[in-house]
N, C-alpha and C positions, 0 to 999 in steps of 0.2 A: 615931434618936438626935438628929439635927440638929433636927428639929421640936421635940422635948422641950427641947433646949438653948435654942432661940429662945423657947419658952414660959417657961422658967425665967428667962431674961435679961429678959423683959418684966416679970417680977415679979407676974404675975396669972394666975390659973387660968382666967379667962374667955376667954383668947385661945387656947384649945385648937385649934391650927392643923390637926392631923390630923382632928379632928371636923369642922371647917368645910370642909376639902377633901373629906372623905367625903360630907358633906351636899350640897355643891355638885355633886359628880359624880352623886349620886342625883337631884338636881333636873334636871340636864341629861338624864339618862336618862328622866325623866318627860316633859320637853319633847319629846324625840325620839320617844317612844312616842305622845304626843298628836298630833304632826304625822303620824307614820306611820299612826295609827288614822284620822285624818281623810282621809288620802290614799287608803287602801284601803277606806274605808267601814265601819270598825270603831271607832267612837268609844269603845266600852267597853274598848279595849285598854289605856288608861292605868291601869286598876284594878290590873294586875299590878305595875308599878313602885311604885305607892302602897302596896300590900300588902308589897312588899319593904322599903320604908322603915319601915313599922310594925314588921315582924319584925326589922329591923336595929337600930332605935334604942330601942324600948320595953324597959325592963328586965324581965326574966323571959321575954319573948318572944324576946329576942335569944339566949337560951340554947338555943333549939331549933335544931339544926344543919340546914343546907342549905335552909331555907325561902326565904331571899332568892334563892339561886341557882336554885331551881326556879321561882320567880316570874319571874326574868329569862329563863330558858329558855322558859317558857310565852309570854311576850311576844314573843320572837323567833319561835318556831314558829307561834303563832297569827297573828302579823302577816304571815307569809309564806303560810301555807296558805290556799288559796282566793283569793289575790290575783290580779287580772287582769294578764296580761302586757301591757306597753306596746309597741305596734308602732312601729317606727322611721318617722319621717316620710319619705315618698317625694316627691322633688322632680322 
C-alpha cells in the first residue's frame, strides 16, 4: 500500500516502484548467478534467472504458475551439484 501511495503521490504511472524493485532484484539474481557460474565453470547457469525474468514479466507467460520458482531452484541446485570443494589454505 505504501508503494502505491508513493506512486499515486508522484502523479505518474511510469514510477511503478514495485515493478522496479522486482526488476532490480531479478537483475541482482542474474548477476549473482553469472558470477557463480563463472566461479564453478558453468557459464550457462545464467540461463535460469533469465528464463525466470521472461516468465515473470511477459504478459501471458506470467500466468503460468511456479515457472520462475522452478527456474530459481534449478539455478541453485545445478550451481551446487558437481561444484568442487575449496580446500582451506594451510599455513
